[in-house]
C-alpha positions as CSV (number, residue, x, y, z in Angstrom):
1,M,-13.9,31.6,-11.1
2,L,-13.3,28.3,-13.1
3,Q,-10.1,27.6,-11.2
4,A,-11.8,28.1,-7.8
5,L,-14.7,25.8,-8.8
6,R,-12.3,23.1,-10.0
7,V,-10.3,23.3,-6.7
8,W,-13.5,23.1,-4.6
9,A,-14.9,20.2,-6.6
10,T,-11.6,18.2,-6.7
11,R,-11.1,18.6,-2.9
12,R,-14.6,17.3,-2.2
13,Y,-14.3,14.5,-4.7
14,Y,-10.9,13.4,-3.2
15,R,-12.2,13.4,0.3
16,H,-15.3,11.5,-0.8
17,T,-13.5,8.8,-2.7
18,N,-11.0,8.2,0.0
19,A,-13.8,7.8,2.6
20,Q,-15.7,5.4,0.3
21,A,-12.5,3.3,-0.2
22,W,-12.0,2.9,3.6
23,R,-15.7,2.7,4.7
24,G,-16.2,-0.2,7.1
25,K,-12.7,-1.5,6.5
26,F,-10.7,-0.1,9.5
27,T,-11.2,0.4,13.2
28,D,-11.6,4.2,13.9
29,A,-9.8,4.5,17.2
30,A,-9.4,7.8,19.0
31,C,-6.9,10.5,18.0
32,S,-6.1,13.9,19.4
33,T,-5.8,17.3,17.9
34,L,-2.6,19.4,18.1
35,Q,-2.0,23.1,17.4
36,L,1.5,23.6,16.1
37,P,3.2,27.0,15.6
38,G,3.6,27.8,11.9
39,P,5.3,30.6,10.0
40,H,2.0,32.3,9.4
41,G,-0.3,31.2,12.2
42,Q,-1.3,27.9,13.8
43,L,-1.1,24.6,12.0
44,Q,-3.6,21.8,12.6
45,A,-2.3,18.3,13.3
46,R,-3.6,15.0,14.5
47,M,-1.8,12.7,16.8
48,Y,-2.4,8.9,16.7
49,S,-0.7,7.9,19.9
50,S,0.5,4.3,20.3
51,K,0.7,2.5,23.6
52,V,3.7,0.5,22.3
53,G,5.5,3.4,20.6
54,A,8.0,4.0,23.4
55,S,10.7,1.9,21.6
56,K,9.9,3.3,18.1
57,P,10.4,6.6,16.3
58,L,7.7,9.2,16.0
59,I,6.3,9.3,12.4
60,I,5.6,12.8,11.1
61,Y,3.3,12.4,8.2
62,F,2.5,14.8,5.3
63,H,-0.6,14.0,3.3
64,G,-0.6,13.8,-0.5
65,G,-2.9,15.6,-3.0
66,G,-0.7,17.6,-5.3
67,W,-0.3,20.5,-2.7
68,V,-3.8,21.4,-3.7
69,I,-6.2,18.8,-2.3
70,G,-6.0,16.4,0.7
71,D,-6.2,17.1,4.4
72,L,-6.3,15.5,7.8
73,I,-9.7,13.9,7.0
74,S,-8.8,12.4,3.6
75,H,-5.8,10.6,5.2
76,H,-7.3,9.8,8.5
77,P,-7.9,6.1,7.7
78,F,-4.4,5.6,6.4
79,C,-2.8,7.3,9.4
80,Q,-4.9,5.1,11.7
81,Q,-3.6,2.0,9.9
82,L,0.0,3.3,9.8
83,R,-0.2,3.5,13.6
84,E,-1.9,0.1,13.9
85,H,0.6,-1.7,11.7
86,T,3.8,-0.2,12.8
87,G,3.1,0.5,16.5
88,C,4.5,4.0,16.1
89,T,2.9,7.2,17.3
90,V,1.9,9.2,14.2
91,V,1.5,12.9,13.9
92,A,-0.3,14.1,10.7
93,V,0.3,17.7,9.7
94,D,-2.2,19.9,7.8
95,Y,0.0,22.3,5.8
96,R,-1.4,25.2,3.7
97,L,-2.6,24.4,0.2
98,A,-2.5,26.1,-3.1
99,P,-3.9,28.1,-4.8
100,E,-4.7,30.1,-1.7
101,H,-1.1,29.5,-0.5
102,P,1.2,28.7,-3.4
103,C,4.8,27.5,-3.2
104,P,6.7,27.8,-0.8
105,A,4.0,27.9,1.8
106,A,3.7,24.1,2.1
107,L,7.4,23.7,2.4
108,Q,7.6,26.4,5.1
109,D,4.8,24.8,7.1
110,C,6.2,21.3,7.0
111,L,9.6,22.5,8.1
112,A,8.2,24.6,10.9
113,A,6.0,21.7,12.1
114,T,9.0,19.3,12.0
115,H,11.2,21.7,14.0
116,W,8.5,22.0,16.8
117,L,7.8,18.3,16.9
118,A,11.5,17.3,17.0
119,R,12.1,19.7,19.9
120,H,9.1,18.2,21.8
121,V,9.3,14.6,20.7
122,E,10.0,13.4,24.2
123,S,6.8,14.9,25.6
124,I,4.1,14.7,22.9
125,G,3.6,11.0,22.7
126,P,5.3,7.6,23.1
127,S,8.5,7.4,21.0
128,N,12.2,6.6,21.4
129,G,13.2,10.3,20.9
130,S,13.9,10.0,17.1
131,F,11.5,10.6,14.3
132,V,10.7,9.5,10.7
133,L,9.5,11.9,8.0
134,A,6.8,10.3,5.8
135,G,4.3,11.1,3.1
136,D,2.6,10.1,-0.1
137,S,2.9,11.8,-3.5
138,A,3.2,15.5,-2.8
139,G,3.5,14.6,0.9
140,G,6.4,12.3,0.0
141,H,8.0,15.2,-1.8
142,L,7.5,17.5,1.2
143,A,8.9,14.9,3.5
144,A,12.1,14.6,1.5
145,C,12.5,18.4,1.1
146,T,12.0,18.9,4.8
147,G,14.7,16.3,5.6
148,L,17.1,18.1,3.2
149,A,16.3,21.5,5.0
150,L,17.1,20.3,8.5
151,G,20.2,21.4,10.4
152,P,22.8,19.0,11.9
153,D,21.2,18.8,15.3
154,M,17.8,17.7,14.0
155,L,19.4,15.4,11.4
156,A,20.8,13.5,14.4
157,Q,17.2,12.8,15.5
158,L,16.0,11.9,12.0
159,A,16.0,8.1,11.8
160,G,14.5,7.6,8.4
161,A,12.2,8.8,5.5
162,L,9.2,6.9,4.1
163,L,8.6,8.2,0.6
164,I,5.5,6.7,-1.0
165,Y,5.4,7.4,-4.8
166,P,6.8,10.9,-4.2
167,V,6.8,13.8,-6.6
168,V,10.4,14.3,-7.6
169,D,10.6,16.6,-10.7
170,H,8.7,19.2,-12.7
171,Y,6.7,18.1,-15.7
172,S,8.8,20.3,-18.0
173,R,11.4,17.5,-17.7
174,P,9.1,14.6,-18.6
175,Y,10.1,11.0,-18.0
176,P,8.8,8.2,-20.2
177,S,6.1,7.3,-17.6
178,Y,4.5,10.8,-18.1
179,I,3.7,9.5,-21.6
180,E,3.2,5.8,-21.0
181,R,0.9,6.4,-18.0
182,A,-0.6,9.7,-19.2
183,R,-4.2,8.3,-18.8
184,G,-5.9,5.2,-17.6
185,Q,-5.6,5.6,-13.9
186,T,-6.7,8.1,-11.2
187,L,-3.6,10.3,-11.4
188,T,-3.1,11.4,-15.0
189,T,-0.4,13.5,-16.5
190,G,-2.9,16.3,-17.1
191,I,-3.9,16.4,-13.4
192,M,-0.2,16.3,-12.4
193,R,0.5,19.3,-14.7
194,W,-2.5,21.1,-13.1
195,F,-1.2,20.4,-9.6
196,W,2.3,21.8,-10.5
197,D,0.9,24.9,-12.2
198,T,-1.5,25.6,-9.3
199,W,1.2,25.2,-6.7
200,L,3.7,27.3,-8.5
201,A,1.1,30.0,-9.3
202,G,2.0,30.1,-12.9
203,Q,5.8,30.4,-12.4
204,G,8.2,28.0,-14.0
205,A,10.3,25.3,-12.2
206,E,13.4,27.5,-12.5
207,D,11.9,30.5,-10.8
208,A,12.7,31.7,-7.3
209,A,9.4,30.5,-5.9
210,A,10.4,26.9,-6.7
211,A,13.8,27.1,-5.0
212,G,14.2,24.0,-2.9
213,A,11.0,22.4,-4.4
214,L,12.7,20.0,-6.8
215,L,14.4,16.8,-5.7
216,A,15.9,15.9,-9.0
217,G,19.5,16.9,-9.5
218,R,20.2,18.0,-6.0
219,D,23.8,17.6,-4.6
220,D,22.8,17.3,-1.0
221,L,20.8,14.0,-1.1
222,H,23.6,12.3,0.9
223,T,22.3,14.1,4.0
224,L,19.1,12.1,4.0
225,P,18.7,9.2,6.4
226,N,17.8,5.6,5.6
227,C,14.9,5.7,3.1
228,L,12.1,3.4,2.2
229,L,11.1,4.5,-1.4
230,V,7.9,3.2,-3.0
231,T,6.9,3.3,-6.6
232,A,3.9,2.1,-8.6
233,E,3.7,0.8,-12.1
234,R,0.5,2.6,-13.2
235,D,1.8,6.1,-12.3
236,P,3.0,9.1,-14.3
237,L,5.5,9.6,-11.4
238,R,6.9,6.1,-11.8
239,D,10.2,6.9,-13.6
240,E,11.1,10.0,-11.6
241,G,10.6,7.9,-8.4
242,R,13.0,5.3,-9.9
243,A,15.4,8.1,-10.8
244,L,15.4,9.3,-7.2
245,G,16.2,5.8,-6.1
246,S,19.2,5.7,-8.3
247,A,20.4,9.1,-7.1
248,L,20.0,8.1,-3.5
249,K,22.1,5.0,-4.1
250,D,24.7,7.0,-5.8
251,A,24.7,9.4,-2.9
252,G,25.4,6.5,-0.5
253,V,22.0,6.8,1.3
254,P,20.8,3.4,2.8
255,L,17.8,2.6,0.6
256,T,15.0,0.1,0.5
257,L,13.3,0.4,-2.9
258,Q,9.9,-1.3,-3.4
259,H,8.1,-1.3,-6.8
260,Y,4.5,-2.4,-7.0
261,A,4.0,-3.9,-10.5
262,D,0.2,-4.1,-10.4
263,A,-0.6,-0.9,-8.5
264,E,-1.4,2.6,-9.4
265,H,-0.7,5.9,-7.8
266,G,-2.8,6.3,-4.7
267,F,-3.0,2.6,-3.8
268,A,-1.5,3.1,-0.3
269,C,-3.8,5.9,1.0
270,S,-6.8,6.2,-1.4
271,Q,-7.9,2.6,-2.3
272,G,-8.5,0.9,1.0
273,P,-6.6,-2.1,2.5
274,G,-5.8,-4.1,-0.6
275,K,-3.0,-6.7,-0.9
276,D,-0.4,-4.1,-2.0
277,F,-1.4,-1.9,1.0
278,Q,-1.0,-4.9,3.3
279,H,2.4,-5.7,1.9
280,L,3.5,-2.1,2.2
281,M,2.4,-2.0,5.9
282,A,4.4,-5.2,6.6
283,L,7.4,-3.9,4.8
284,T,7.2,-0.5,6.6
285,R,7.1,-2.3,10.0
286,Q,10.1,-4.4,9.1
287,W,12.0,-1.4,7.7
288,L,11.3,0.7,10.9
289,D,12.7,-2.1,13.0
290,T,16.0,-1.8,11.2
291,L,16.4,1.9,11.9
292,H,18.9,3.2,14.5
293,P,17.5,5.9,16.9
294,T,20.0,8.5,15.6
295,G,19.3,7.7,11.9
296,R,23.0,8.1,11.1
297,R,25.0,5.5,9.4
């Protein structure tokens, strides 16, 4: 009962604070609703179509929220702005959340949605036929995991991966930032531990349910395309994000690494259009312009 109440309250609070941060600060243009075939029923998605997107990749976006909170509504302003600043058509996917649907449900949904969207990329909205996987926090984790699970044919369409302060590793292998940034910002170490425990339904990081859910220590990172990886200073996930950057470089993945020294976890999607958000949007636009349609180097 207490767990259910905490989940309900945290979801409502997250949606409310995101809405407050963006209220009156963005133009709410029209978007359309998509129904995508999922592994266990239909998946909801929103498409933010761009009139100038024909020369650009489609962005497939997975929202953050620790696999427990977050939805199409909480990330609606950000996805609007991502389309506005980049000129890309954006499709935001609403995957199943824990505790109702623990790991690996979110991974399965994101992969299924990506398969369908990649096969129909030419017809669903303006794009150049390639796509970028993108997400923040748990969504960044899902974007990277999805890219690693794609077969060769779809990897040929994958132009890049935008990973905004992604979850990389389980808290049982703590990095210094888990201690240094344990408190004092919106995402705390305690909350991150609760997210992991809720998503894994009490199982450990080494159990079968978590197979494919960790990015740290993988030997297939070289299959990822050109990546834009974002980290924030006031973030328990700061150091695992940096470690991912080092691993990607070692694997030979083309990488743009951007660290925001005055920002905290959530600055991109949950705090409105501040200066770091504006810088990130400009950087993302520039990075997208460097991508080859095939994504291969």
